[in-house]
C-alpha positions as CSV (number, residue, x, y, z in Angstrom):
1,X,0.0,-0.2,-0.1
2,X,1.1,3.5,-0.8
3,X,1.8,5.9,2.2
4,X,1.6,9.5,1.3
5,X,4.8,11.3,2.2
6,X,3.1,14.0,4.3
7,X,1.9,10.9,6.6
8,X,5.6,9.4,6.8
9,X,7.0,12.8,7.3
10,X,4.8,12.9,10.5
11,X,5.6,9.5,11.4
12,X,9.2,10.5,11.4
13,X,9.0,13.4,13.7
14,X,6.9,11.4,16.3
15,X,8.2,11.2,19.7
16,X,10.1,7.7,20.2
17,X,10.0,8.0,24.0
18,X,6.4,8.2,24.0
19,X,5.8,5.5,21.3
20,X,7.7,3.2,23.3
21,X,5.7,3.8,26.3
22,X,2.5,3.2,24.6
23,X,4.2,-0.2,23.0
24,X,4.3,-1.0,27.1
25,X,8.2,-0.7,27.5
26,X,8.9,0.3,30.6
27,X,11.2,3.4,30.8
28,X,13.1,5.3,33.2
29,X,15.3,8.1,32.8
30,X,15.0,8.2,29.2
31,X,16.6,4.6,29.4
32,X,15.0,1.1,28.8
33,X,16.0,-2.6,28.4
34,X,16.6,-3.0,24.7
35,X,13.7,-5.5,23.1
36,X,16.3,-6.8,20.6
37,X,18.5,-8.4,22.9
38,X,19.2,-9.8,26.3
39,X,21.0,-7.3,28.5
40,X,21.7,-6.8,32.5
41,X,21.2,-2.9,32.6
42,X,19.3,-0.7,30.2
43,X,21.0,0.2,27.0
44,X,18.0,1.6,24.9
45,X,18.2,5.1,25.1
46,X,15.8,8.2,24.1
47,X,17.4,11.7,23.5
48,X,15.5,14.0,25.7
49,X,16.0,17.1,23.4
50,X,15.8,15.1,20.1
51,X,12.3,13.4,21.3
52,X,12.2,11.7,17.4
53,X,15.5,9.9,17.8
54,X,16.1,6.4,19.5
55,X,19.3,4.5,20.2
56,X,20.5,1.4,21.6
57,X,24.3,1.4,22.7
58,X,25.0,-2.0,22.8
59,X,23.4,-3.3,19.5
60,X,23.9,-0.2,17.9
61,X,20.1,-0.1,16.2
62,X,18.4,3.3,16.3
63,X,16.6,5.5,14.2
64,X,13.1,7.1,14.4
65,X,9.7,6.2,14.9
66,X,9.4,4.1,11.7
67,X,12.3,2.5,12.3
68,X,11.6,1.7,16.0
69,X,8.2,0.0,14.8
70,X,10.1,-1.8,12.3
71,X,12.8,-3.5,14.7
72,X,9.8,-3.9,17.4
73,X,7.4,-5.8,15.1
74,X,10.2,-6.9,12.7
75,X,8.3,-5.9,9.7
76,X,8.9,-3.9,6.7
77,X,8.2,0.0,6.3
78,X,4.9,-0.4,5.2
79,X,3.4,-2.7,7.5
80,X,5.3,-0.1,10.0
81,X,3.8,2.8,8.8
82,X,0.2,1.1,9.1
83,X,0.9,0.3,12.5
84,X,2.1,3.5,13.5
85,X,-0.8,5.3,12.1
86,X,-3.7,3.0,13.8
87,X,-1.6,4.1,17.2
88,X,-2.0,7.6,16.3
89,X,-5.4,7.6,15.1
90,X,-4.1,8.6,11.2
91,X,-6.7,7.6,8.7
92,X,-4.6,5.8,5.4
93,X,-6.4,6.1,1.9
94,X,-7.2,2.4,2.6
95,X,-9.1,3.1,5.7
96,X,-8.0,3.1,9.5
97,X,-6.1,0.1,10.3
98,X,-6.1,-1.7,13.7
99,X,-3.1,-2.9,15.6
100,X,-2.4,-4.4,18.8
101,X,1.3,-4.6,20.0
102,X,2.7,-8.5,19.8
103,X,5.0,-8.1,22.5
104,X,4.6,-6.0,25.8
105,X,7.4,-5.8,28.4
106,X,6.6,-6.0,32.1
107,X,8.9,-5.6,35.1
108,X,8.4,-9.7,35.4
109,X,8.9,-10.5,31.6
110,X,12.3,-8.1,31.8
111,X,13.2,-9.9,34.6
112,X,12.8,-13.3,33.4
113,X,14.3,-12.0,30.1
114,X,17.4,-10.5,31.8
115,X,18.0,-13.9,33.9
116,X,17.6,-15.6,30.3
117,X,15.4,-18.0,31.5
118,X,14.1,-19.2,28.1
119,X,13.1,-22.6,26.7
120,X,16.5,-22.9,24.6
121,X,19.3,-23.0,27.0
122,X,22.8,-23.0,25.8
123,X,24.1,-26.4,24.6
124,X,27.8,-26.6,25.5
125,X,28.3,-29.6,23.5
126,X,27.1,-28.4,20.0
127,X,29.0,-25.3,20.2
128,X,32.1,-26.8,21.6
129,X,31.8,-29.2,18.4
130,X,31.3,-25.7,16.2
131,X,34.6,-24.5,17.6
132,X,36.7,-27.6,17.1
133,X,35.4,-27.8,13.4
134,X,35.7,-24.4,12.7
135,X,39.2,-22.2,11.4
136,X,40.2,-18.8,11.9
137,X,39.5,-17.9,8.2
138,X,41.6,-15.3,6.1
139,X,38.9,-12.9,6.3
140,X,39.2,-13.1,10.1
141,X,43.1,-13.1,10.0
142,X,43.2,-9.9,8.0
143,X,40.7,-8.5,10.3
144,X,42.7,-9.2,13.5
145,X,46.1,-9.7,12.3
146,X,46.3,-6.6,9.6
147,X,43.8,-4.4,10.6
148,X,44.2,-4.5,14.2
149,X,47.3,-5.7,14.8
150,X,46.7,-8.3,17.6
151,X,49.0,-10.9,18.6
152,X,48.8,-14.2,16.9
153,X,49.4,-16.5,19.7
154,X,47.1,-15.0,22.1
155,X,44.3,-15.3,19.4
156,X,45.0,-18.7,19.0
157,X,45.4,-19.4,22.7
158,X,42.3,-18.3,23.2
159,X,40.9,-20.3,20.5
160,X,39.1,-17.4,18.5
161,X,37.6,-19.2,15.3
162,X,35.7,-17.5,12.2
163,X,32.6,-18.2,9.8
164,X,32.6,-17.0,6.5
165,X,29.5,-19.0,5.1
166,X,27.5,-21.3,7.7
167,X,25.5,-23.7,5.3
168,X,27.8,-26.4,5.4
169,X,28.8,-26.8,9.1
170,X,25.1,-26.0,9.7
171,X,24.0,-29.2,7.8
172,X,26.8,-31.2,9.1
173,X,25.7,-30.4,12.8
174,X,21.9,-31.3,11.7
175,X,23.3,-34.7,10.8
176,X,25.4,-35.3,13.7
177,X,23.2,-34.3,16.6
178,X,19.8,-34.5,15.0
179,X,17.2,-31.9,13.8
180,X,15.6,-32.0,17.5
181,X,18.5,-31.2,19.2
182,X,19.8,-28.6,17.2
183,X,16.2,-26.6,17.1
184,X,16.4,-26.6,20.9
185,X,20.0,-25.6,21.0
186,X,19.2,-22.2,20.3
187,X,22.2,-21.7,18.0
188,X,20.2,-22.3,14.6
189,X,17.7,-20.0,12.9
190,X,14.3,-21.3,11.5
191,X,16.1,-22.2,8.5
192,X,18.7,-24.5,9.6
193,X,21.4,-22.2,9.5
194,X,23.6,-20.9,12.3
195,X,22.2,-17.7,13.6
196,X,25.4,-15.9,13.1
197,X,25.6,-13.1,10.9
198,X,28.6,-13.9,8.4
199,X,31.6,-13.3,7.9
200,X,31.8,-13.1,11.6
201,X,34.8,-13.8,14.5
202,X,33.7,-16.4,17.1
203,X,34.7,-15.6,20.8
204,X,34.3,-18.4,23.2
205,X,33.5,-17.5,26.7
206,X,34.6,-19.9,29.3
207,X,34.9,-19.9,33.1
208,X,38.3,-20.1,34.7
209,X,38.6,-23.9,34.4
210,X,38.1,-23.7,30.8
211,X,34.1,-25.1,30.7
212,X,32.6,-23.4,27.6
213,X,29.7,-21.3,28.9
214,X,28.9,-19.0,25.6
215,X,29.8,-17.8,22.1
216,X,29.9,-14.2,21.0
217,X,30.5,-13.2,17.3
218,X,31.8,-10.1,16.0
219,X,30.3,-9.5,12.3
220,X,33.4,-8.4,9.6
221,X,31.1,-7.7,6.9
222,X,29.9,-4.5,5.0
223,X,26.6,-4.3,5.7
224,X,26.0,-1.4,8.1
225,X,22.5,-2.6,9.2
226,X,23.8,-5.7,11.1
227,X,24.5,-5.7,14.5
228,X,28.6,-6.0,15.2
229,X,28.5,-8.3,18.2
230,X,25.9,-11.0,18.6
231,X,25.4,-13.6,21.4
232,X,24.0,-16.9,20.4
233,X,21.2,-19.0,22.3
234,X,20.1,-17.9,25.7
235,X,23.2,-18.2,27.2
236,X,23.8,-16.4,30.6
237,X,26.5,-13.7,30.1
238,X,29.8,-13.9,31.4
239,X,33.3,-12.2,32.0
240,X,35.8,-13.1,28.8
241,X,38.9,-14.7,29.4
242,X,38.4,-16.1,33.0
243,X,40.8,-18.9,32.4
244,X,43.3,-16.1,32.9
245,X,42.4,-16.1,36.5
246,X,43.9,-19.5,37.2
247,X,47.4,-18.4,35.8
248,X,47.4,-14.5,37.1
249,X,48.5,-14.0,40.6
250,X,46.3,-11.8,42.7
251,X,47.6,-8.4,44.1
252,X,48.6,-8.0,40.4
253,X,47.5,-5.2,38.2
254,X,44.4,-6.8,36.1
255,X,42.6,-4.6,33.4
256,X,38.9,-5.1,33.2
257,X,37.8,-3.8,29.5
258,X,34.6,-2.9,27.9
259,X,34.4,-5.6,25.1
260,X,36.3,-8.5,23.7
261,X,38.4,-6.4,21.1
262,X,40.0,-4.1,23.6
263,X,40.4,-7.2,26.1
264,X,42.6,-8.8,22.9
265,X,44.3,-5.3,22.4
266,X,45.3,-5.2,26.0
267,X,46.5,-8.7,26.1
268,X,49.0,-8.0,22.8
269,X,50.4,-5.0,24.6
270,X,51.6,-7.6,27.2
271,X,49.0,-6.8,30.0
272,X,46.7,-8.9,31.7
273,X,43.1,-8.6,30.8
274,X,39.5,-9.9,31.1
275,X,36.2,-8.2,29.6
276,X,33.0,-7.4,30.4
277,X,30.5,-8.0,27.1
278,X,29.9,-4.3,26.6
279,X,29.5,-1.3,28.7
280,X,25.9,-2.1,29.0
281,X,26.4,-5.9,30.1
282,X,27.8,-6.6,33.4
283,X,28.0,-10.2,34.5
284,X,27.3,-9.2,38.3
285,X,27.5,-13.1,39.5
286,X,31.1,-13.5,38.0
287,X,32.6,-10.2,39.8
288,X,33.3,-12.1,42.9
289,X,36.1,-14.0,41.3
290,X,38.1,-10.4,40.7
291,X,38.6,-9.9,44.9
292,X,42.3,-9.4,45.5
293,X,43.2,-7.9,42.0
294,X,44.3,-4.8,41.3
295,X,41.6,-4.3,38.9
296,X,41.9,-1.0,36.1
297,X,39.7,-0.1,33.7
298,X,40.3,2.2,30.5
299,X,36.9,3.1,29.6
300,X,35.8,4.1,25.8
301,X,36.0,8.1,25.3
302,X,32.3,8.5,24.9
303,X,29.1,8.9,27.5
304,X,28.2,5.0,27.2
305,X,31.9,4.2,28.1
306,X,31.9,6.6,31.2
307,X,28.6,5.7,32.3
308,X,29.6,1.7,31.8
309,X,32.7,2.2,34.1
310,X,30.4,4.1,36.8
311,X,28.1,1.2,36.7
312,X,31.0,-1.5,37.1
313,X,32.5,0.3,39.8
314,X,29.1,0.7,41.4
315,X,28.7,-3.0,41.0
316,X,32.2,-4.0,42.1
317,X,31.9,-1.8,45.3
318,X,28.8,-4.0,46.7
319,X,31.2,-6.7,46.6
320,X,33.9,-4.9,48.4
321,X,36.1,-4.6,45.2
322,X,37.6,-1.3,44.0
323,X,38.5,-0.8,40.5
324,X,40.7,2.2,39.2
325,X,40.3,4.3,35.9
326,X,43.3,5.0,33.5
327,X,42.4,7.6,31.0
328,X,43.0,7.3,27.0
329,X,44.3,10.0,25.1
330,X,41.5,12.3,24.1
331,X,42.0,11.9,20.4
332,X,41.4,7.8,20.4
333,X,37.7,6.5,21.2
334,X,39.1,3.6,22.3
335,X,42.0,1.3,23.7
336,X,41.7,-0.6,20.9
337,X,42.5,2.3,18.6
338,X,45.0,4.0,20.7
339,X,46.7,0.3,20.5
340,X,47.2,0.1,16.8
341,X,47.8,3.8,16.3
342,X,50.9,3.4,18.4
343,X,52.1,-0.1,17.8
344,X,55.5,0.0,16.1
345,X,55.2,-2.2,13.0
């Protein structure tokens, strides 16, 4: 159906925070839990002065009211406009459509989601098999070693792998583990392929004894609409690189970074480091493992980085643990960029 341009222009100027409230999303101080992924702290933000804008600092999604509805209902542009018109009582040439939101987030449902209490738990055996049967592709090697200048020994020691095409290994996994188990694992999409956006790098999250706890991918393709980082299944989020704690003595400097790629840069510079998944995802259950270490952090030079550091410091303080902030030079956005720019090639 054709949507008149004057209606499109009107919808693009609608207050995104007010729209989210109409959809049943609970908002506090212009922030909410993002409906696109699981997280431990709110990362979906609404600008108090630019009311027709929304943005998630974790997955990178954002835009106006139309894009909000497209993401919320997973629908196309025209359908999103029709649903918005129904909400705001705007009459289209074909008549007034009706719309009832499919998903409403309450305090209880948000709590369930953030505890990752879903019907598809993480299948560690399948995930471990995937890692055993993947390699570090040429695309991944170029990204990690040429573009980021990361230490090869560290990358291989942690067991980082990559995926350019998921079709062959997905079919092999279904033959080995069976359709029912693969569908229940949360690792595969509706069409039977791994749910990673490809090409991507795959980071294993392990506990301090080496047990696989989850997988996170980093998209390295060219599609700007694809989120850079992605967790699979309904795994609970954890600290990255926890096995380091078994070989690293307490009362020594330990860097806690914002994200995996910064962690790899710090490790490549010769320092000890583990990571929280992002500035908005703090795995509080793991923080007690950090007691006794001299924790330091170099937050990203942006608002999200500072907010993340303050939330992390508060979460650690509740467990009686201190963390100290080190500054990155203002001309660099994060430690990874600083590391790359100052590396001796």
